[in-house]
Each structure stands twice: as C-alpha cells, then as structure tokens.
MOPAC internal coordinates of N, CA, C and O (Angstrom, degrees):
PM7 1SCF
backbone

  N    0.0000 0     0.00 0     0.00 0    0    0    0
  C    1.4334 1     0.00 0     0.00 0    1    0    0
  C    1.5517 1   112.08 1     0.00 0    2    1    0
  O    1.2310 1   119.14 1   142.12 1    3    2    1
  N    1.2536 1   119.24 1   -37.88 1    3    2    1
  C    1.4039 1   125.49 1  -179.66 1    5    3    2
  C    1.6130 1   112.23 1   -64.91 1    6    5    3
  O    1.2310 1   127.05 1   140.28 1    7    6    5
  N    1.4198 1   104.04 1   -39.72 1    7    6    5
  C    1.5573 1   112.24 1  -175.42 1    9    7    6
  C    1.5206 1   103.88 1   -62.82 1   10    9    7
  O    1.2310 1   117.99 1   140.61 1   11   10    9
  N    1.3471 1   121.43 1   -39.39 1   11   10    9
  C    1.3987 1   122.24 1  -174.11 1   13   11   10
  C    1.5171 1   112.97 1   -69.82 1   14   13   11
  O    1.2310 1   122.47 1   144.36 1   15   14   13
  N    1.2574 1   112.88 1   -35.64 1   15   14   13
  C    1.5558 1   113.89 1   165.76 1   17   15   14
  C    1.4961 1   119.09 1   -62.21 1   18   17   15
  O    1.2310 1   121.19 1   132.43 1   19   18   17
  N    1.3242 1   115.33 1   -47.57 1   19   18   17
  C    1.4205 1   117.05 1   172.82 1   21   19   18
  C    1.5092 1   119.19 1   -58.57 1   22   21   19
  O    1.2310 1   121.48 1   153.03 1   23   22   21
  N    1.3562 1   114.77 1   -26.97 1   23   22   21
  C    1.4722 1   119.00 1   179.42 1   25   23   22
  C    1.5888 1   104.47 1   -77.05 1   26   25   23
  O    1.2310 1   118.51 1   137.49 1   27   26   25
  N    1.4297 1   120.44 1   -42.51 1   27   26   25
  C    1.3918 1   122.84 1  -179.34 1   29   27   26
  C    1.6479 1   109.03 1   -62.51 1   30   29   27
  O    1.2310 1   120.62 1   136.56 1   31   30   29
  N    1.4140 1   116.43 1   -43.44 1   31   30   29
  C    1.3838 1   122.51 1  -178.10 1   33   31   30
  C    1.6187 1   110.30 1   -62.46 1   34   33   31
  O    1.2310 1   122.70 1   142.09 1   35   34   33
  N    1.3402 1   112.43 1   -37.91 1   35   34   33
  C    1.4508 1   121.26 1   177.65 1   37   35   34
  C    1.4843 1   110.08 1   -66.20 1   38   37   35
  O    1.2310 1   116.36 1   130.19 1   39   38   37
  N    1.3812 1   124.52 1   -49.81 1   39   38   37
  C    1.2271 1   129.58 1   174.97 1   41   39   38
  C    1.4163 1   119.95 1   -55.36 1   42   41   39
  O    1.2310 1   121.23 1   140.40 1   43   42   41
  N    1.3573 1   115.25 1   -39.60 1   43   42   41
  C    1.5057 1   125.10 1   176.39 1   45   43   42
  C    1.4944 1   105.09 1   -68.80 1   46   45   43
  O    1.2310 1   118.00 1   137.94 1   47   46   45
  N    1.2568 1   121.41 1   -42.06 1   47   46   45
  C    1.5476 1   124.75 1  -177.87 1   49   47   46
  C    1.6063 1   103.22 1   -57.64 1   50   49   47
  O    1.2310 1   122.11 1   125.23 1   51   50   49
  N    1.3650 1   113.56 1   -54.77 1   51   50   49
  C    1.4303 1   119.27 1  -174.59 1   53   51   50
  C    1.5780 1   111.81 1   -59.72 1   54   53   51
  O    1.2310 1   119.83 1   136.72 1   55   54   53
  N    1.2996 1   117.93 1   -43.28 1   55   54   53
  C    1.5133 1   126.23 1   178.35 1   57   55   54
  C    1.5823 1   105.04 1   -55.44 1   58   57   55
  O    1.2310 1   121.53 1   124.41 1   59   58   57
  N    1.3818 1   114.68 1   -55.59 1   59   58   57
  C    1.4430 1   117.06 1  -176.60 1   61   59   58
  C    1.5164 1   111.26 1   -62.08 1   62   61   59
  O    1.2310 1   118.62 1   139.11 1   63   62   61
  N    1.2963 1   120.24 1   -40.89 1   63   62   61
  C    1.5717 1   122.17 1   171.93 1   65   63   62
  C    1.5077 1   110.91 1   -51.27 1   66   65   63
  O    1.2310 1   124.40 1   129.30 1   67   66   65
  N    1.3087 1   109.15 1   -50.70 1   67   66   65
  C    1.6265 1   113.84 1  -177.59 1   69   67   66
  C    1.4473 1   110.63 1   -64.04 1   70   69   67
  O    1.2310 1   117.76 1   147.21 1   71   70   69
  N    1.2797 1   121.87 1   -32.79 1   71   70   69
  C    1.4647 1   122.90 1   176.50 1   73   71   70
  C    1.5096 1   111.67 1   -72.60 1   74   73   71
  O    1.2310 1   119.33 1   143.55 1   75   74   73
  N    1.3317 1   118.89 1   -36.45 1   75   74   73
  C    1.5049 1   124.53 1  -179.16 1   77   75   74
  C    1.6118 1   100.47 1   -64.97 1   78   77   75
  O    1.2310 1   120.47 1   122.79 1   79   78   77
  N    1.3653 1   116.70 1   -57.21 1   79   78   77
  C    1.3685 1   120.37 1  -174.40 1   81   79   78
  C    1.5064 1   109.14 1   -56.23 1   82   81   79
  O    1.2310 1   115.15 1   130.38 1   83   82   81
  N    1.3241 1   126.80 1   -49.62 1   83   82   81
  C    1.3570 1   124.76 1   175.53 1   85   83   82
  C    1.5034 1   118.22 1   -53.87 1   86   85   83
  O    1.2310 1   121.23 1   137.21 1   87   86   85
  N    1.3780 1   115.25 1   -42.79 1   87   86   85
  C    1.3638 1   121.76 1   172.46 1   89   87   86
  C    1.5051 1   119.75 1   -51.90 1   90   89   87
  O    1.2310 1   125.61 1   128.34 1   91   90   89
  N    1.3239 1   106.82 1   -51.66 1   91   90   89
  C    1.4545 1   122.25 1   178.16 1   93   91   90
  C    1.5122 1   113.14 1   -55.49 1   94   93   91
  O    1.2310 1   125.76 1   127.68 1   95   94   93
  N    1.4052 1   106.54 1   -52.32 1   95   94   93
  C    1.5171 1   118.11 1  -178.93 1   97   95   94
  C    1.5005 1   111.41 1   -64.73 1   98   97   95
  O    1.2310 1   118.30 1   137.71 1   99   98   97
  N    1.2733 1   120.85 1   -42.29 1   99   98   97
  C    1.5869 1   118.71 1  -179.01 1  101   99   98
  C    1.5123 1   106.02 1   -73.38 1  102  101   99
  O    1.2310 1   119.53 1   140.87 1  103  102  101
  N    1.3436 1   118.50 1   -39.13 1  103  102  101
  C    1.5578 1   112.14 1  -175.82 1  105  103  102
  C    1.4882 1   109.47 1   -70.75 1  106  105  103
  O    1.2310 1   116.38 1   152.42 1  107  106  105
  N    1.2666 1   124.48 1   -27.58 1  107  106  105
  C    1.5242 1   126.92 1   174.80 1  109  107  106
  C    1.5850 1   103.26 1   -67.87 1  110  109  107
  O    1.2310 1   119.36 1   134.60 1  111  110  109
  N    1.2482 1   118.83 1   -45.40 1  111  110  109
  C    1.5463 1   114.51 1  -179.67 1  113  111  110
  C    1.2667 1   117.75 1   -71.47 1  114  113  111
  O    1.2310 1   118.83 1   153.17 1  115  114  113
  N    1.4684 1   119.84 1   -26.83 1  115  114  113
  C    1.3954 1   122.57 1   171.91 1  117  115  114
  C    1.6429 1   111.95 1   -64.94 1  118  117  115
  O    1.2310 1   123.88 1   134.43 1  119  118  117
  N    1.3166 1   110.17 1   -45.57 1  119  118  117
  C    1.4945 1   117.63 1   177.69 1  121  119  118
  C    1.5446 1   107.76 1   -58.47 1  122  121  119
  O    1.2310 1   115.98 1   135.64 1  123  122  121
  N    1.2920 1   125.24 1   -44.36 1  123  122  121
  C    1.4606 1   123.39 1  -169.26 1  125  123  122
  C    1.5039 1    99.66 1   -79.36 1  126  125  123
  O    1.2310 1   111.68 1   160.33 1  127  126  125
  N    1.2219 1   133.28 1   -19.67 1  127  126  125
  C    1.3656 1   131.00 1   179.25 1  129  127  126
  C    1.4277 1   109.25 1   -78.50 1  130  129  127
  O    1.2310 1   120.30 1   138.57 1  131  130  129
  N    1.3994 1   117.03 1   -41.43 1  131  130  129
  C    1.3568 1   127.00 1   178.68 1  133  131  130
  C    1.6912 1   109.39 1   -62.51 1  134  133  131
  O    1.2310 1   123.00 1   135.79 1  135  134  133
  N    1.2627 1   111.86 1   -44.21 1  135  134  133
  C    1.4109 1   120.38 1  -177.21 1  137  135  134
  C    1.6965 1   107.70 1   -63.13 1  138  137  135
  O    1.2310 1   123.24 1   139.35 1  139  138  137
  N    1.3292 1   111.40 1   -40.65 1  139  138  137
  C    1.5473 1   116.92 1   179.22 1  141  139  138
  C    1.4260 1   110.39 1   -67.56 1  142  141  139
  O    1.2310 1   120.95 1   136.54 1  143  142  141
  N    1.2481 1   115.79 1   -43.46 1  143  142  141
  C    1.5091 1   121.11 1   169.90 1  145  143  142
  C    1.4506 1   119.58 1   -48.94 1  146  145  143
  O    1.2310 1   123.84 1   128.67 1  147  146  145
  N    1.3425 1   110.24 1   -51.33 1  147  146  145
  C    1.4840 1   117.96 1   176.25 1  149  147  146
  C    1.4779 1   114.87 1   -58.82 1  150  149  147
  O    1.2310 1   123.09 1   134.34 1  151  150  149
  N    1.4057 1   111.68 1   -45.66 1  151  150  149
  C    1.3895 1   119.91 1   175.93 1  153  151  150
  C    1.5183 1   117.05 1   -59.78 1  154  153  151
  O    1.2310 1   121.10 1   144.77 1  155  154  153
  N    1.3490 1   115.49 1   -35.23 1  155  154  153
  C    1.5019 1   123.78 1   179.51 1  157  155  154
  C    1.4656 1   105.86 1   -73.98 1  158  157  155
  O    1.2310 1   116.56 1   139.06 1  159  158  157
  N    1.4270 1   124.13 1   -40.94 1  159  158  157
  C    1.3869 1   124.89 1   178.52 1  161  159  158
  C    1.4321 1   114.84 1   -65.44 1  162  161  159
  O    1.2310 1   118.87 1   144.87 1  163  162  161
  N    1.4419 1   119.76 1   -35.13 1  163  162  161
  C    1.3443 1   122.37 1   170.02 1  165  163  162
  C    1.4764 1   119.64 1   -64.90 1  166  165  163
  O    1.2310 1   120.99 1   144.21 1  167  166  165
  N    1.3329 1   115.70 1   -35.79 1  167  166  165
  C    1.4673 1   121.99 1   175.58 1  169  167  166
  C    1.4472 1   109.78 1   -71.05 1  170  169  167
  O    1.2310 1   119.97 1   140.59 1  171  170  169
  N    1.4124 1   117.66 1   -39.41 1  171  170  169
  C    1.5442 1   117.07 1   174.09 1  173  171  170
  C    1.5047 1   111.87 1   -67.53 1  174  173  171
  O    1.2310 1   118.06 1   149.78 1  175  174  173
  N    1.2218 1   121.31 1   -30.22 1  175  174  173
  C    1.5633 1   121.03 1   170.52 1  177  175  174
  C    1.3726 1   114.86 1   -57.74 1  178  177  175
  O    1.2310 1   123.78 1   129.25 1  179  178  177
  N    1.3621 1   110.36 1   -50.75 1  179  178  177
  C    1.6076 1   118.48 1   177.35 1  181  179  178
  C    1.4458 1   110.03 1   -59.30 1  182  181  179
  O    1.2310 1   118.77 1   134.40 1  183  182  181
  N    1.2628 1   119.95 1   -45.60 1  183  182  181
  C    1.3951 1   120.65 1   179.28 1  185  183  182
  C    1.4879 1   116.71 1   -60.04 1  186  185  183
  O    1.2310 1   119.83 1   139.33 1  187  186  185
  N    1.3592 1   117.93 1   -40.67 1  187  186  185
  C    1.4091 1   130.59 1  -179.80 1  189  187  186
  C    1.6092 1   106.70 1   -64.72 1  190  189  187
  O    1.2310 1   122.66 1   134.37 1  191  190  189
  N    1.2997 1   112.51 1   -45.63 1  191  190  189
  C    1.4931 1   117.34 1  -178.48 1  193  191  190
  C    1.6262 1   106.89 1   -61.55 1  194  193  191
  O    1.2310 1   122.75 1   131.84 1  195  194  193
  N    1.2903 1   112.34 1   -48.16 1  195  194  193
  C    1.5000 1   114.65 1  -179.87 1  197  195  194
  C    1.4893 1   114.28 1   -62.07 1  198  197  195
  O    1.2310 1   121.13 1   142.60 1  199  198  197
  N    1.3120 1   115.45 1   -37.40 1  199  198  197
  C    1.4815 1   115.73 1   171.63 1  201  199  198
  C    1.4120 1   118.94 1   -60.78 1  202  201  199
  O    1.2310 1   121.69 1   140.65 1  203  202  201
  N    1.4721 1   114.37 1   -39.35 1  203  202  201
  C    1.4197 1   116.26 1  -179.04 1  205  203  202
  C    1.5043 1   111.85 1   -70.97 1  206  205  203
  O    1.2310 1   119.52 1   146.26 1  207  206  205
  N    1.3777 1   118.53 1   -33.74 1  207  206  205
  C    1.2739 1   121.90 1   174.50 1  209  207  206
  C    1.5877 1   116.81 1   -58.59 1  210  209  207
  O    1.2310 1   125.63 1   134.51 1  211  210  209
  N    1.4651 1   106.78 1   -45.49 1  211  210  209
  C    1.4516 1   110.20 1   179.60 1  213  211  210
  C    1.4569 1   115.14 1   -71.21 1  214  213  211
  O    1.2310 1   119.84 1   151.35 1  215  214  213
  N    1.3564 1   117.91 1   -28.65 1  215  214  213
  C    1.5276 1   125.97 1   172.16 1  217  215  214
  C    1.5433 1   108.78 1   -63.71 1  218  217  215
  O    1.2310 1   120.64 1   135.74 1  219  218  217
  N    1.3347 1   116.39 1   -44.26 1  219  218  217
  C    1.4800 1   112.75 1  -177.11 1  221  219  218
  C    1.5315 1   111.31 1   -68.17 1  222  221  219
  O    1.2310 1   121.64 1   143.19 1  223  222  221
  N    1.4382 1   114.47 1   -36.81 1  223  222  221
  C    1.4301 1   119.49 1   179.69 1  225  223  222
  C    1.6752 1   109.96 1   -58.11 1  226  225  223
  O    1.2310 1   127.13 1   131.27 1  227  226  225
  N    1.3911 1   103.88 1   -48.73 1  227  226  225
  C    1.3886 1   114.46 1  -179.29 1  229  227  226
  C    1.5992 1   113.85 1   -53.12 1  230  229  227
  O    1.2310 1   123.00 1   133.85 1  231  230  229
  N    1.3329 1   111.86 1   -46.15 1  231  230  229
  C    1.4970 1   122.54 1  -176.49 1  233  231  230
  C    1.5635 1   106.34 1   -64.45 1  234  233  231
  O    1.2310 1   122.58 1   135.00 1  235  234  233
  N    1.3472 1   112.66 1   -45.00 1  235  234  233
  C    1.5163 1   118.76 1  -176.70 1  237  235  234
  C    1.4824 1   108.87 1   -61.13 1  238  237  235
  O    1.2310 1   119.81 1   131.97 1  239  238  237
  N    1.4198 1   117.97 1   -48.03 1  239  238  237
  C    1.4257 1   126.03 1  -178.00 1  241  239  238
  C    1.5751 1   115.76 1   -66.55 1  242  241  239
  O    1.2310 1   120.00 1   153.00 1  243  242  241
  N    1.2870 1   117.60 1   -27.00 1  243  242  241
  C    1.4984 1   119.93 1  -177.55 1  245  243  242
  C    1.3571 1   113.43 1  -108.31 1  246  245  243
  O    1.2310 1   118.00 1  -172.05 1  247  246  245
  N    1.3523 1   121.42 1     7.95 1  247  246  245
  C    1.5079 1   120.64 1   179.01 1  249  247  246
  C    1.6735 1   103.30 1   -80.48 1  250  249  247
  O    1.2310 1   121.16 1   -38.67 1  251  250  249
  N    1.2706 1   115.38 1   141.33 1  251  250  249
  C    1.4370 1   114.33 1  -177.63 1  253  251  250
  C    1.5246 1   117.95 1   -63.64 1  254  253  251
  O    1.2310 1   119.95 1   147.12 1  255  254  253
  N    1.2916 1   117.70 1   -32.88 1  255  254  253
  C    1.4651 1   117.30 1   170.83 1  257  255  254
  C    1.5499 1   114.78 1   -53.55 1  258  257  255
  O    1.2310 1   124.64 1   130.90 1  259  258  257
  N    1.3156 1   108.70 1   -49.10 1  259  258  257
  C    1.5192 1   112.92 1  -176.38 1  261  259  258
  C    1.4678 1   114.29 1   -70.04 1  262  261  259
  O    1.2310 1   122.28 1   148.37 1  263  262  261
  N    1.3712 1   113.23 1   -31.63 1  263  262  261
  C    1.4227 1   118.64 1   177.50 1  265  263  262
  C    1.5418 1   110.50 1   -61.59 1  266  265  263
  O    1.2310 1   124.55 1   135.23 1  267  266  265
  N    1.3963 1   108.87 1   -44.77 1  267  266  265
  C    1.5876 1   109.86 1  -172.66 1  269  267  266
  C    1.6220 1   107.14 1   -70.27 1  270  269  267
  O    1.2310 1   122.66 1   146.41 1  271  270  269
  N    1.3926 1   112.50 1   -33.59 1  271  270  269
  C    1.5559 1   113.12 1   172.54 1  273  271  270
  C    1.4292 1   118.42 1   -59.94 1  274  273  271
  O    1.2310 1   123.07 1   140.53 1  275  274  273
  N    1.3581 1   111.72 1   -39.47 1  275  274  273
  C    1.3565 1   117.29 1  -177.96 1  277  275  274
  C    1.5815 1   111.74 1   -69.27 1  278  277  275
  O    1.2310 1   124.61 1   138.71 1  279  278  277
  N    1.4189 1   108.76 1   -41.29 1  279  278  277
  C    1.5330 1   112.97 1   178.55 1  281  279  278
  C    1.4832 1   108.78 1   -62.72 1  282  281  279
  O    1.2310 1   116.67 1   138.50 1  283  282  281
  N    1.2832 1   123.94 1   -41.50 1  283  282  281
  C    1.4792 1   126.55 1   175.55 1  285  283  282
  C    1.4288 1   113.77 1   -58.26 1  286  285  283
  O    1.2310 1   121.80 1   136.42 1  287  286  285
  N    1.3264 1   114.17 1   -43.58 1  287  286  285
  C    1.4531 1   124.75 1   179.75 1  289  287  286
  C    1.6370 1   113.18 1   -56.42 1  290  289  287
  O    1.2310 1   124.68 1   139.89 1  291  290  289
  N    1.3357 1   108.63 1   -40.11 1  291  290  289
  C    1.5511 1   110.61 1  -176.29 1  293  291  290
  C    1.5893 1   109.00 1  -104.85 1  294  293  291
  O    1.2310 1   120.95 1  -166.72 1  295  294  293
  N    1.2126 1   115.78 1    13.28 1  295  294  293
  C    1.4990 1   119.18 1   178.72 1  297  295  294
  C    1.4641 1   112.95 1    70.99 1  298  297  295
  O    1.2310 1   117.57 1  -147.12 1  299  298  297
  N    1.2539 1   122.23 1    32.88 1  299  298  297
  C    1.4758 1   125.39 1   177.35 1  301  299  298
  C    1.5000 1   115.77 1  -113.55 1  302  301  299
  O    1.2310 1   120.18 1   -10.88 1  303  302  301
  N    1.2153 1   117.26 1   169.12 1  303  302  301
  C    1.4098 1   122.46 1  -177.27 1  305  303  302
  C    1.5780 1   110.66 1  -127.40 1  306  305  303
  O    1.2310 1   120.95 1   -38.94 1  307  306  305
  N    1.3019 1   115.78 1   141.06 1  307  306  305
  C    1.5382 1   122.06 1   178.90 1  309  307  306
  C    1.4708 1   115.25 1   -85.46 1  310  309  307
  O    1.2310 1   117.51 1   -44.97 1  311  310  309
  N    1.1876 1   122.35 1   135.03 1  311  310  309
  C    1.4728 1   120.25 1   177.66 1  313  311  310
  C    1.4975 1   115.08 1   -59.56 1  314  313  311
  O    1.2310 1   116.74 1   -28.19 1  315  314  313
  N    1.2070 1   123.80 1   151.81 1  315  314  313
  C    1.4928 1   127.02 1  -168.12 1  317  315  314
  C    1.6910 1   104.17 1   -84.45 1  318  317  315
  O    1.2310 1   120.67 1   154.58 1  319  318  317
  N    1.2582 1   116.33 1   -25.42 1  319  318  317
  C    1.4606 1   122.16 1  -175.92 1  321  319  318
  C    1.4556 1   108.24 1  -105.75 1  322  321  319
  O    1.2310 1   120.91 1   -29.21 1  323  322  321
  N    1.2865 1   115.86 1   150.79 1  323  322  321
  C    1.4275 1   124.16 1   178.65 1  325  323  322
  C    1.6258 1   110.24 1   -70.91 1  326  325  323
  O    1.2310 1   119.49 1   -60.78 1  327  326  325
  N    1.2799 1   118.58 1   119.22 1  327  326  325
  C    1.4498 1   121.18 1  -178.67 1  329  327  326
  C    1.5425 1   110.06 1   -59.81 1  330  329  327
  O    1.2310 1   120.48 1   -36.22 1  331  330  329
  N    1.3969 1   116.69 1   143.78 1  331  330  329
  C    1.4068 1   116.07 1  -179.26 1  333  331  330
  C    1.6631 1   102.93 1  -106.11 1  334  333  331
  O    1.2310 1   124.56 1   -38.67 1  335  334  333
  N    1.2660 1   108.84 1   141.33 1  335  334  333
  C    1.4715 1   117.79 1  -178.32 1  337  335  334
  C    1.6286 1   104.57 1   -97.39 1  338  337  335
  O    1.2310 1   121.79 1   -52.13 1  339  338  337
  N    1.2786 1   114.18 1   127.87 1  339  338  337
  C    1.4330 1   116.31 1   172.27 1  341  339  338
  C    1.6110 1   109.98 1  -111.48 1  342  341  339
  O    1.2310 1   123.30 1   -60.19 1  343  342  341
  N    1.2588 1   111.29 1   119.81 1  343  342  341
  C    1.4892 1   119.52 1  -173.22 1  345  343  342
  C    1.5674 1   100.77 1  -108.50 1  346  345  343
  O    1.2310 1   120.68 1   -56.54 1  347  346  345
  N    1.3588 1   116.31 1   123.46 1  347  346  345
  C    1.4023 1   120.77 1   171.82 1  349  347  346
  C    1.4605 1   107.70 1  -105.20 1  350  349  347
  O    1.2310 1   120.10 1   180.00 1  351  350  349

C-alpha cells in the first residue's frame, strides 16, 4: 500500500517538474520572439525613414522649379521639350 502512494507522489512530482520546465521554456521562447519582433519593427522604421528621405530628395530634385534653379546655378539650360526615354 505504501509503495502505491510513493509511486503516486513520484508521478505527481515528475508532472509538476514537467509543467515547470514547459512554463519556463515557453516563457523564454515568447520573450525571445518578442525581442526579435521589436528588433524587426525598429529596422522597419529605419528603412521607412530612409525611404521617406530618398523620396523627398527625389521630389526636390525632379520638381521643375528646382531643376531650373539648379540649371541656372551651374550655367546650364533645360531642354524645352520633355526628353523621351527609350528602354530596350
């Protein structure tokens, strides 16, 4: 009879240990996933910022007013017709 109780207590201890291990392992995995997601979000925000800077520079450099002022600054003239791009 005592042996049966000892086996039950042993199985209960093993089950509690397995639950504790699973809890710690899953919690650590969730933390690592959250850290990786924060890192990816940070990288995404940096890339979005860089894209916005490039887009604003492109808009600045391609606006007609700025093209004229840049051409005057460097002593050049702009063509009167829109250039045609030929893509092969």
